[in-house]
N, C-alpha and C positions, 0 to 999 in steps of 0.2 A: 622633517616638522618639529617647529617652533615647542617651547613650551610653551606658550596659549593658544595653539593647533590641536597639544594633546591635552592640556583640557578641557579644553573642548566638547572631543569628541567621545574623551571619560564623560565630560557634563552627557551629552545624547543618549550615550551608552546607559547611566543611571535612568534619567527622562524616559527614553521608550519602554515602553508595554513589554512586560516581560511576556522571551520569546523559548519554552524548550521545544526538542527531537523529540521524537519517543519512536525508538527504530519498535517494530509488532515483528515478533519472533519465536520460535520453537524450543529452540540451544540458538544457545551464543556461540556458530561454532565461526571457519576463519572468513567468510565472505560478509556475516554479523562485523566483525571486529574490523574487517577492511571497509565497511561502509560507516564504521563508529567513526574512526582515524580524518576520513575521510572531512565526514562533515566537523569533524570539532575543530579543523586544523582550516578552513573557510571561513568559523563561524564559532570561534571559541568564548564565546562573551555567552552563548546559546547552552545550559546547560544538561545531557544528553543521558534523557531512562529507555533504558531498555527493560521492554516489559514481554514476559516470556509464558507462551501460554501453554500451561500444565493443568485445564482443565480435568483433562481423562488421563491423563500419565504422570508415572512419579517421576520430578524433575534429578538432571542429571546433575547434582550439584558440583562434582568437581568439576565439568562443563561449562556448569553458569557463573557461577562465584569472582572466575577468572574474569574480567575482564577493563576494560576499554570505559566505559561511558562512567556516567556520573552517579549514575546511579540505578538499580533494579530493583525491577518490580515485578512481582509474579503473580499469573494470572491463575485462579486457582477455583477448583468447584464453590471456598468458601463463598470469596469472595460474589459469587454468581446468585447465592444461593442469598448470601443476604441482605444485594445488594435488589433486591426481589427482579430477578435478568432470569431468562427461561433458557435452557437445556436442551438441544437437539443431536439426538441421537451419539454416537461419537464428534460428529462439526460442530461442536460448537463455537469453537474458535476461529472456525474455520469462514463459518460464517456469518459467526456477527464479534468481526474485529473491532469494528467501532467499540465493544470493553473495555478494548488499552485504553481508550479516550476516559470512560468512566473509571479504572479504576489511578488513573493520571489524574483525577481529581482532586486525589491527597494530598496531590502536593502544591504549590501556589506557583500559579501563573494567567497570562491572560492568552498569548493564540500559544499552540499547542503546533508542529507540524511534525504530521505519520506517514512514514517510509518505513515501504519496506522493503526485505534484503533482495527481490529480485528485480528491483530498484537499479538502473547503473545510469553514476553520474559521471562521460567521459569527455578531458581535453576542458576544463574546467570548465563544468557546464556545474556543478555544484556553488558556483554563484551568482546563479540564475539564483537561487532563497532566497536570497538576501537583498539582491536591488526589489523583491518580491516586497518586503516588511514597508515599504512606501505605500502601500493598501491597505485599510481597516476596514476591509470585506470580513463579515462573522463568516464564511468560506473560501479558501481558495482550493478548485481540484482540478477534473479534466473530465471530460464525457455529459456536461450536463448539459440537460436537458428532460423537457415534459413530457413524463413519459405515456405512452398509450395503453392499450390494454392490451397489447400483442407482447411490453416485456415483460422477463420471468418475474422482476418484482413485482409488475400492479398488483396481479389478481389476490398471492397473499396479504398485499397488505388491505386494499379496499376490499374487500372482506370482510377484515376485524375493523377496520375505520373507516366505512364507506363516505365518511364527511372529508374524507383528504385531500389534495391535490396531493400522487405523488411524484418525485421529482428525481430524478435519477442520477449520478454522480459514479465513475472512478473511485478506488478508493485503492489505492499503491502510495501513490504519492497527493496528498490534503494538507492545508489548516486552517485551521479551526477556531472559534473562539472561546473561552472559557463558558460568554452563557449559550449558545451552542453545543454547545457539550454537556452541556444542563438543560437544553430545550431534546435533545438526541436519548437522553437518562430517561428521560419524564415519557418521553415517546415509546420504549422501549417500556416504561411499565406499565404503561400503559396498556402495548399490545399482550402483556403475557400475565397479567390478569381476564384474558377472556378466553388462552390458550389452555387447550390439555398438555400434560406432561405427553413433551418425548416428543407433539407435532411438530409438522414444518414452522418453520421459522420468515419473517423477511430479512432477508438478509441488509450486510454493509451497510449498500450502495440504496440502497430503498429508501432506509431509513434516518441515516443523516441528511439524504439531503430533502429529502418529506420534513423533517420536523423544521428545516434553519428556512424552505419557500412557506410553510405551513405556518411557519412566523413571522414572518414578514422580512426574514433578516435578510443581508447583500451579499452576492454571491457573486465572483469574477472564475472565468473559465482560461484556468491560465496557460491553458495550446493555443489557443489564440492571439495572446501576447506575444506569444514564439514558435512559433508554428514551426521554421525552420530549425530548429532546438526541439523537437516534440518529434519529426519525422517520423522513427524509429517507433512508436510509442502507440502498443495495443492492450488491448484486454486480454485477447486471446492470442497475437501467434509467438513462437520464442525466436530469440535472436540469437545469432552465437557474437558473445564480449571481444571473443580472439576477433576472430572475421572482421566485426562493422571497428575494431582498435584498429586496425592495420591497415581499415582502408578507404577511413576519413580522420581528416586529423582537425575536423570542427565541432564545436559544444555541440553535445548533445546530451538528451537527456533519459534512455531507452527502457522501456517494460513490455515484453516479460524475458530479461538477458540471464544470459544461463552461457556457463562457461562450456567448455567447448565439447567435451566427455561425454558431461551431460546434456549436451545440447543433441547430439546425436545418439544420445540414446533415446530421447525423442521421438528424434524421426522416423528412428527403428520403428518403436511402439506406432507412429502415427500409420506407419507403411504398413506395418499387420492388418490394420486396421481399417488400411484402406483396400487390400488385398481381403478383406473379409464383406467387405464389402457398405463401410461406413463414410458415409457423405462427407459427414465432420471431418473424419481425419481424413480425407482426399484433399479438402479447403484448407485443412492446419495443414498439412505437407506443402505442398505450391506452393502458401505465403509463408510460411517459415522459412521456404529452401532458397526462396530471391534472397538473400544479406548473405548466405554464405561462400565461405570460399571455394577456388574447385578445388584444394585439396582436402577440406573440408567434404565436402561430393560425394568425393573419391575413400573417404576414412566411409562413411556411409552405405554405398555401394559395392564395399571388399564384404563389412556387414550385413547385408543384406545376402548378395553372393552365401558366403558364409552357412546362412541361415538357410538357404532354398537345400547344400550338401548336405543337413544336418536332419 
């Protein structure tokens, strides 16, 4: 690169909308740090913000203060109360993943990527994030559609706000504009005003998509742009990351990824559920084993036989 080219590139970086990356997590373990390092290496000019969910627990300080993130934020009960938001049993952070976005509004940014730790970028697929920066849509996400009455998020939201058109999306990987984040926060607050304490709350996938759609924001389903890279993308299926990594060298964005030990344990749980008559567990077992290696299948069979003998 010439000096002029270097200067031009620097000017483009400075003039571009400010983008941050939010890693949504409970604690900063090995997987979270791995993800942070990977994203930082691909996009060194994007500040990475780790937002840990401590709403219903005492934070493990030694585990969270050591981080490769540029900044740490804690999503705690005080923030939920002071922001006019809703608690749901002991599952607030799990149901309301969008709260991490509102916490990050304390910072200066124009766009924020939100990434969950079970999203895996394989074989250089993390480069897709920077390519998507050419779009200025308010929301980039996957599994986006106008939801019907049968969708899990529709009933609760329509009961409280019948004036809205419910728009669905998947939450594990998304990019949101600052104004869309503010729309979502406003919708959350309007709902909280009408909810009794502790009652079930609309989840993140219902709130964000609905807020953007009903404010005439712009939306783009990124899975449709890179279908081949999202071949192993699902909101339900589990994928053994070691197995998939050995089977393909193509760039892939995978969800929900699990390390082999956790994957085998999850499959054993599905098998137990299937034996007990759960159709859901039977479907999950069949779908998730489709990408497992022969070695992983043998490990699972061994665990099943040991369970039968016990």
